[in-house]
Structure formats: structure tokens, C-alpha cells
C-alpha positions, 0 to 999 in steps of 0.5 A: 499499499502506498501512501498518496497525496490527498485533494487534487491541489496538492497532486497537481503540486507533486506532479509538478515538483516531479517535472521541474525535477526531471528538467531541472535536477538541480534546483533546491528541493525546499525552494520547489516546494515553497513555489509549489505550495504559493503557486497550487494556493496550499494550506499549511496542512497540506503544504506540511504534508508536500513536503513530507511526501516529496522528502520521503520520495526523493526520486518521484517517478511520476 
């Protein structure tokens, strides 16, 4: 059983980060997370989830 992001905005943010990392692998992950949180208007709770999710899966393959 895998952990899946809840909510469409969080899923879109994860996908966006995965795409950014694919095309710009040297970008700072913390800055990407911050940018995604703002771009997708995530709540603080969703932003925390996004950070944990992305950092637990360093090689997102979405």
C-alpha cells in the first residue's frame, strides 16, 4: 500500500515538482516545495504533507 497525496491541489503540486526535478534536477528542493505551495495555494497542513511526501520520495517518478 502506497501513500497517495490527498486533494487535487496537492496531487498537482507533486506532479509539478516531479516535472521540475526532471527538467531542472539542480533546483533546491525546499525552494521547489515553497514555490509549489504558493502556486497551488496549499494550506499550511497541505504544505507540510507535500514537504514530507516529496522528501520521502527523492526520486519522484510520476
